[in-house]
GUSE-875017 format. One record per atom (N, C-alpha, C, O): residue in three letters; x, y negated, z. Coordinates in steps of 0.001 Angstrom, whole numbers, padded with zeros to 6 digits, always signed. Example, Ala and Ser with C-alpha at 12.3 -4.5 7.8 and 13.67 -1.06 7.14 Angstrom:
<nodes>
ALA+013190+005690+007800ALA+012300+004500+007800ALA+013200+003300+007800ALA+014236+003319+008465SER+012850+002250+007080SER+013670+001060+007140SER+012900-000030+007870SER+013409-001138+008039
</nodes>
This chain:
<nodes>
MET+000799+001094-000042MET-000053+000009-000023MET+000920-001197+000004MET+001872-001308+000776THR+000556-002062-000927THR+001545-003413-001027THR+000693-004672-000442THR-000520-004822-000589PHE+001440-005409+000143PHE+000801-006592+000800PHE+001515-007869+000039PHE+002743-007937-000011PRO+000772-008756-000480PRO+001454-010061-000978PRO+002235-010757+000052PRO+001705-010906+001153ALA+003346-011175-000137ALA+004179-011933+000900ALA+003408-013258+001271ALA+003146-014110+000423PRO+003097-013356+002478PRO+002488-014520+002904PRO+003568-015626+003022PRO+004660-015478+003572PHE+003036-016940+002329PHE+003975-018170+002519PHE+003235-019094+003375PHE+002021-019213+003210ARG+003813-019721+004221ARG+003324-020745+004939ARG+004097-022115+004498ARG+005318-022253+004571VAL+003247-023035+004061VAL+004209-024309+003693VAL+003697-025600+004541VAL+002549-026044+004543PHE+004700-026045+005186PHE+004441-027138+005982PHE+004952-028313+005199PHE+006036-028218+004623SER+004207-029465+005138SER+004738-030675+004405SER+004475-031941+005227SER+003563-032730+004980PRO+005399-032069+006274PRO+005334-033317+007091PRO+005478-034723+006386PRO+004950-035771+006758PHE+006304-034536+005287PHE+006511-035649+004545PHE+006231-035278+002998PHE+006190-034117+002591SER+006048-036393+002211SER+005694-036145+000860SER+006922-035700+000068SER+006753-034985-000920SER+007981-036028+000387SER+009331-035641-000480SER+009935-034343+000018SER+010836-033863-000671THR+009545-033678+001173THR+010002-032574+001647THR+009175-031639+001962THR+008188-031850+002666THR+009522-030350+001415THR+008596-029028+001678THR+009419-028096+002427THR+010613-027931+002177ILE+008802-027498+003326ILE+009551-026504+004246ILE+008708-025085+004028ILE+007515-024948+004300LEU+009530-024115+003509LEU+008729-022880+003239LEU+009382-021800+004320LEU+010588-021675+004535VAL+008422-021127+004887VAL+008796-019976+005675VAL+008269-018753+005122VAL+007067-018487+005128PRO+009302-017894+004574PRO+008786-016740+003786PRO+008126-015658+004702PRO+007209-014973+004249ARG+008524-015510+005833ARG+007884-014474+006749ARG+008394-014844+008263ARG+009224-015706+008552ALA+007711-014006+009124ALA+008032-014532+010555ALA+009373-014044+010868ALA+009815-012970+010459GLY+010101-015001+011725GLY+011388-014819+011979GLY+012435-015316+011011GLY+013596-015566+011336ALA+011960-015432+009858ALA+013174-015841+008798ALA+013402-017256+009040ALA+012583-017904+009691ARG+014500-017804+008544ARG+015035-019125+008588ARG+014165-019987+007623ARG+013902-019587+006489PRO+013732-021169+008105PRO+012936-022078+007069PRO+013689-022513+006168PRO+014880-022699+006416LEU+013172-022764+004951LEU+013968-023117+003833LEU+013474-024546+003358LEU+012274-024596+003089ARG+014191-025697+003213ARG+013744-026926+003145ARG+014077-027071+001396ARG+015045-026608+000793VAL+013158-027710+000954VAL+013085-027951-000682VAL+012537-029267-000612VAL+011467-029585-000092GLU+013573-030189-001325GLU+013323-031589-001611GLU+012700-031656-003138GLU+013129-031059-004126THR+011755-032399-003072THR+011040-032668-004653THR+012117-033581-005279THR+012936-034249-004648VAL+011998-033509-006511VAL+012740-034252-007526VAL+012277-035742-007440VAL+011071-035984-007395LYS+013079-036615-007419LYS+012484-037945-007523LYS+012564-038561-008932LYS+013522-038437-009695PRO+011374-039276-009189PRO+011160-039499-010721PRO+012308-040463-011145PRO+012689-041379-010417ARG+012856-040183-012423ARG+013801-041149-013043ARG+013601-041287-014450ARG+012946-040407-015007ALA+014081-042300-015165ALA+013942-042412-016514ALA+014392-041061-017387ALA+015323-040350-017006ALA+013728-040821-018443ALA+013874-039810-019253ALA+015122-040156-020093ALA+015320-041305-020487ALA+015980-039105-020364ALA+017025-039389-021303ALA+016887-039537-022757ALA+015874-038923-023092PRO+017375-040000-023619PRO+017001-040070-024920PRO+017224-038755-025492PRO+018166-038016-025202LYS+016281-038505-026338LYS+016159-037255-027071LYS+017353-037240-028151LYS+017515-038164-028948THR+018192-036068-028095THR+019361-036116-029051THR+019352-034765-029482THR+019059-033845-028718GLY+019686-034592-030768GLY+019781-033268-031387GLY+021168-032690-031234GLY+021876-033037-030289SER+021538-031898-032054SER+022940-031103-031767SER+024077-031944-031855SER+023960-032907-032613PHE+025227-031792-031213PHE+026422-032532-031294PHE+026250-034050-031071PHE+026991-034890-031580GLY+025024-034371-030123GLY+025127-035708-029768GLY+024537-036653-030783GLY+024807-037853-030727LEU+023594-036066-031877LEU+023148-036810-032794LEU+021842-037262-032347LEU+021191-036564-031570SER+021389-038420-032793SER+020030-038838-032631SER+019085-037762-033184SER+019351-037122-034202ALA+017862-037582-032392ALA+016740-036806-032924ALA+016319-037381-034386ALA+016015-036576-035266GLU+016305-038681-034620GLU+015896-039312-035649GLU+016821-038940-037003GLU+018048-038878-036915PRO+016219-038736-038065PRO+016912-038249-039117PRO+017773-039614-039686PRO+017361-040770-039585ARG+018961-039234-040257ARG+019856-040275-040877ARG+019049-040906-042034ARG+018234-040287-042717PRO+019374-042224-042177PRO+018821-043040-043356PRO+019237-042246-044705PRO+020371-041793-044859ALA+018248-042128-045626ALA+018799-041564-046906ALA+019648-042634-047602ALA+019374-043833-047555ALA+020840-042044-048340ALA+021595-042654-049237ALA+021867-042105-050418ALA+021748-040886-050545ARG+022228-042811-051354ARG+022599-042399-052759ARG+024134-042044-052660ARG+024427-040969-053183THR+025197-042775-052067THR+026428-042401-052184THR+027104-042686-050609THR+026785-043667-049937ILE+027913-041832-050239ILE+028319-041681-048783ILE+029844-041655-048928ILE+030344-040674-049479THR+030698-042733-048443THR+032099-042288-048322THR+032587-042349-046925THR+032499-043369-046241VAL+033144-041149-046484VAL+033796-041008-045131VAL+035022-040552-045086VAL+035410-039878-046039HIS+035878-040804-044013HIS+037274-040336-043951HIS+037435-039241-042895HIS+037154-039607-041754VAL+037770-038166-043018VAL+038023-037171-042059VAL+039361-036432-042061VAL+039889-036243-043157PRO+039896-036045-041083PRO+041281-035206-041022PRO+041160-034057-041748PRO+040058-033516-041829ALA+042131-033593-042297ALA+042150-032308-043073ALA+041882-031127-042153ALA+042273-031191-040987PRO+041265-030094-042585PRO+040812-028766-041997PRO+042220-027973-041793PRO+043245-028320-042380PRO+042160-026956-040966PRO+043379-026192-040766PRO+043549-025177-042018PRO+042590-024912-042743PRO+044671-024699-042193PRO+044861-023993-043342PRO+043847-022890-043644PRO+043187-022565-042657ALA+043576-022260-044739ALA+042592-021348-044968ALA+043113-019984-044359ALA+042258-019109-044218SER+044143-019757-044059SER+044684-018562-043262SER+044210-018494-042050SER+044047-017375-041562VAL+043905-019590-041344VAL+043543-019532-039878VAL+042249-020019-039586VAL+041960-020339-038433LEU+041368-020115-040600LEU+040043-020366-040435LEU+039111-019422-039675LEU+038301-019773-038817TYR+039342-018132-040120TYR+038575-017007-039348TYR+039538-016011-038713TYR+040638-015925-039259VAL+039328-015323-037759VAL+040064-014376-037157VAL+039083-013054-037248VAL+037858-013123-037157PRO+039778-011926-037430PRO+039092-010632-037242PRO+038842-010206-035907PRO+039696-010374-035037THR+037752-009671-035671THR+037132-009057-034358THR+036510-007592-034789THR+036247-007353-035968PRO+036332-006797-033916PRO+035786-005519-034300PRO+034329-005700-034789PRO+033771-004787-035399LYS+033713-006868-034525LYS+032268-007114-035138LYS+032458-007921-036422LYS+031471-008280-037064GLY+033621-008197-036788GLY+033745-008758-038171GLY+034335-010248-038057GLY+034645-010609-036921LEU+034496-011023-038968LEU+035270-012200-038842LEU+034458-013317-038070LEU+033261-013463-038318VAL+035069-014066-037181VAL+034391-015055-036508VAL+035431-016400-036701VAL+036581-016280-037123ARG+034879-017558-036355ARG+035636-018980-036576ARG+036910-018855-035425ARG+036805-018307-034328SER+038075-019479-035949SER+039144-019379-034976SER+038997-020692-034187SER+038329-021629-034623GLU+039716-020730-032880GLU+039694-021886-032234GLU+040075-023088-032894GLU+039540-024184-032732ALA+041025-022822-033646ALA+041681-024032-034302ALA+040649-024632-035210ALA+040556-025854-035327TYR+039734-023646-035969TYR+038828-024234-036844TYR+037637-024947-035872TYR+037168-026027-036233GLU+037298-024482-034972GLU+036088-024904-034105GLU+036742-026220-033528GLU+036069-027249-033597GLU+037881-026264-033018GLU+038357-027667-032571GLU+038328-028740-033807GLU+037991-029911-033638TRP+038662-028281-034878TRP+038686-029057-035937TRP+037308-029688-036383TRP+037137-030835-036796LEU+036409-028749-036222LEU+034877-029058-036503LEU+034679-030039-035573LEU+034341-031145-035995ASP+034851-029834-034111ASP+034315-030808-033244ASP+035140-032181-033363ASP+034499-033225-033241GLN+036443-032241-033581GLN+037030-033614-033690GLN+036692-034318-035019GLN+036446-035525-035018ALA+036675-033665-036035ALA+036164-034170-037356ALA+034668-034578-037321ALA+034324-035567-037968ALA+033874-033962-036694ALA+032248-034308-036367ALA+032243-035549-035758ALA+031482-036412-036195ARG+033172-035842-034556ARG+032982-036976-033949ARG+033546-038157-034774ARG+032905-039208-034779ARG+034672-038060-035456ARG+035188-038805-036453ARG+033925-039468-037441ARG+033684-040657-037647LEU+033275-038351-037925LEU+032460-038610-039077LEU+031225-039444-038460LEU+030756-040437-039015ASN+030794-038952-037328ASN+029552-039452-036650ASN+029883-040938-036203ASN+028923-041702-036106ALA+031090-041392-035936ALA+031452-042607-035562ALA+031476-043639-036716ALA+031572-044852-036529GLN+031373-043005-038004GLN+031313-043936-039063GLN+029818-044183-039640GLN+029460-045041-040446LYS+029135-043293-039066LYS+027551-043676-039102LYS+027084-043424-040653LYS+026509-044292-041309PRO+027402-042139-041144PRO+027012-042168-042555PRO+025472-041860-042851PRO+024812-041370-041935GLY+024975-042073-043855GLY+023585-041736-044112GLY+023344-040203-044519GLY+024092-039350-044041ARG+022437-039886-045286ARG+022100-038486-045611ARG+021769-038342-046962ARG+021328-039278-047628ILE+021991-037036-047471ILE+021690-036840-049103ILE+020730-035758-048902ILE+020987-034680-048364GLY+019536-036150-049404GLY+018280-035264-049194GLY+018464-033863-050061GLY+018185-032787-049532ALA+018892-033929-051262ALA+018810-032687-051966ALA+020188-032327-052530ALA+021175-032188-051808ALA+020197-032178-053901ALA+021381-031523-054709ALA+022334-032737-054567ALA+021881-033877-054669TYR+023587-032518-054345TYR+024829-033455-054307TYR+026002-033052-054841TYR+026292-031871-055030ALA+026766-034079-055120ALA+028166-033809-055685ALA+029135-034454-054579ALA+028969-035521-053987LEU+030170-033552-054455LEU+031418-033709-053412LEU+032754-034028-054035LEU+033368-033191-054697LYS+033190-035236-053818LYS+034460-035664-054350LYS+035498-035769-053197LYS+035234-036466-052217VAL+036676-035088-053293VAL+037530-035083-052028VAL+038842-035686-052755VAL+039230-035243-053835VAL+039434-036646-052125VAL+040680-037278-052256VAL+041560-036898-051135VAL+041209-037185-049990ALA+042635-036299-051347ALA+043513-035749-050170ALA+044881-036160-050541ALA+045164-036440-051706SER+045692-036199-049627SER+047289-036553-049666SER+047848-035244-050083SER+047371-034157-049757ARG+048922-035430-050848ARG+049536-034049-051332ARG+050563-033534-050031ARG+051598-034076-049644ASN+049949-032398-049552ASN+050853-031765-048551ASN+050676-030353-048524ASN+049881-029969-049382ALA+051145-029494-047839ALA+050970-028105-047614ALA+049561-027724-047183ALA+049083-026671-047604ARG+048846-028537-046346ARG+047491-028291-045922ARG+046554-028504-047157ARG+045528-027824-047184THR+046760-029244-048025THR+045658-029607-049042THR+046180-029170-050438THR+045892-029647-051536ARG+047069-028087-050112ARG+047677-027617-051729ARG+046562-026919-052419ARG+046354-027117-053616GLN+045775-026040-051646GLN+044639-025461-052453GLN+043362-026164-052249GLN+042813-026182-051147PHE+042949-026660-053144PHE+041675-027383-052848PHE+040251-026527-052769PHE+039237-026918-052191GLY+040410-025227-053505GLY+039423-024311-053218GLY+039041-024056-051945GLY+037867-023955-051589ALA+040193-023926-051095ALA+040102-023480-049749ALA+039584-024591-048760ALA+039358-024326-047580LEU+039415-025781-049267LEU+038910-026959-048556LEU+037500-027034-048486LEU+036906-027490-047509GLU+036872-026529-049656GLU+035480-026760-049976GLU+034521-026326-048826GLU+033587-027034-048450ARG+034850-025004-048250ARG+033820-024394-047286ARG+034064-025081-045981ARG+033000-025205-045374PRO+035013-025536-045382PRO+035054-026218-044198PRO+034448-027620-044241PRO+033843-028048-043258LEU+034588-028321-045313LEU+034086-029547-045659LEU+032569-029701-045605LEU+031927-030556-044994VAL+032104-028652-046404VAL+030482-028382-046631VAL+030109-028118-045203VAL+029146-028746-044761GLU+030803-027189-044341GLU+030321-026939-042942GLU+030227-028273-042016GLU+029338-028491-041193LEU+031363-029148-042328LEU+031270-030115-041407LEU+030138-031257-041755LEU+029574-031940-040900LEU+029938-031324-043019LEU+028815-032196-043540LEU+027413-031586-043175LEU+026464-032327-042917ALA+027327-030471-043164ALA+025944-029783-042631ALA+025838-030040-041223ALA+024783-030510-040797ARG+026931-029758-040329ARG+026842-029957-038977ARG+026494-031277-038552ARG+025711-031390-037609CYS+026974-032320-039127CYS+026690-033597-038946CYS+025412-034098-039630CYS+025110-035290-039568ARG+024702-033253-040245ARG+023301-033452-040950ARG+023432-034629-042110ARG+022504-035402-042347VAL+024544-034661-042714VAL+024613-035508-043937VAL+024022-034799-045074VAL+023258-035393-045835ILE+024327-033561-045239ILE+023624-032685-046227ILE+022753-031625-045512ILE+022896-031416-044307ARG+021923-031014-046203ARG+021076-029872-045818ARG+022049-028585-045609ARG+022918-028301-046433ARG+021844-027929-044571ARG+022529-026783-044189ARG+022352-025651-045204ARG+021210-025371-045570GLY+023384-024995-045672GLY+023173-023797-046763GLY+023287-024386-048039GLY+023284-023647-049023LEU+023378-025514-048159LEU+023235-026277-049550LEU+024666-026320-050135LEU+025379-027106-049512SER+025280-025696-051157SER+026547-026022-051796SER+026422-027012-052708SER+025367-027244-053297PRO+027597-027711-052889PRO+027399-028984-054040PRO+027342-028352-055338PRO+027925-027296-055580GLU+026597-029032-056228GLU+026288-028928-057561GLU+027532-029231-058179GLU+027792-028509-059142HIS+028421-030152-057874HIS+029790-030563-058502HIS+030588-030948-057532HIS+030365-031872-056750PHE+031803-030051-057567PHE+033037-030285-056625PHE+034189-030711-057526PHE+034600-030045-058475SER+034736-032060-057075SER+035842-032350-057627SER+037083-032766-056401SER+036784-033214-055293ALA+038342-032541-056812ALA+039202-032811-055874ALA+040345-033444-056724ALA+040623-033076-057866SER+040943-034386-056073SER+042037-034974-056448SER+043197-035529-055463SER+042828-035711-054303TYR+044634-035844-055784TYR+045520-036244-054784TYR+045375-037638-054989TYR+045157-038203-056061GLY+045533-038206-053728GLY+045599-039793-053553GLY+046586-040130-052250GLY+047299-039295-051693ALA+046492-041271-051958ALA+047343-041865-050829ALA+046531-041658-049482ALA+045325-041424-049559GLY+047130-041736-048307GLY+046736-041678-047007GLY+046656-040207-046432GLY+046495-039203-047126ALA+046792-040231-045071ALA+046916-038928-044566ALA+045615-038340-044298ALA+045534-037154-043980GLU+044592-039084-044403GLU+043264-038309-044173GLU+042527-037905-045666GLU+042921-038348-046745LEU+041574-037134-045524LEU+040733-036797-046583LEU+039718-037949-046728LEU+039174-038513-045779THR+039534-038223-048007THR+038454-039160-048317THR+037279-038404-048891THR+037382-037801-049959LEU+036195-038433-048207LEU+035026-037569-048951LEU+034055-038547-049468LEU+033719-039519-048792THR+033546-038295-050767THR+032591-039252-051260THR+031441-038284-051836THR+031550-037584-052842VAL+030321-038385-051001VAL+029143-037443-051328VAL+028145-038286-051928VAL+027722-039281-051339SER+027658-037866-053318SER+026689-038744-053737SER+025595-037710-054390SER+025820-036542-054706ASP+024299-038456-054521ASP+023208-037706-055095ASP+023725-037132-056478ASP+024246-037845-057336PHE+023534-035820-056597PHE+023857-035264-057962PHE+023168-035868-059219PHE+023740-036018-060299LEU+021887-036196-058961LEU+021264-036799-060219LEU+022022-038300-060563LEU+022102-038652-061740SER+022487-039026-059641SER+023068-040230-059956SER+024604-040212-060266SER+025221-041144-060781ALA+025137-038982-059865ALA+026629-038803-059976ALA+027063-038771-061278ALA+028261-038630-061526
</nodes>
């Protein structure tokens, strides 16, 4: 035979409640939460919940991603992102968000201008991390690859990404 555990609640003050679960047990004091202003609603990675304003062309500067050989590491369950890749994504996302870019709604063209060094030697390996970064920062829709991808060498230590609406590119 089961009996529901009787609880006695004493509330001498409006902000404090004392619960006594059973006879002989030590009373438990529970203070109610004081009302405070609600925090602003944000999306992932500190982005505001409001969508970015639509734009036809966006130009941003980001650091170069790690070499393609260290983007993923093998595990018994398959390939997963490496710590270096995750750190780069976080750092680059903060830099990109500080520039307050707009967003491209549909098909897009991606142009990359990079300095000539060992990290940027293979432009084909740059596409995937950059698309992942743009999707993470909600500049482009997740899972959408560029309709047109072009890369060239230029001056500067950072990558310059120009994302434009494919129809106007």
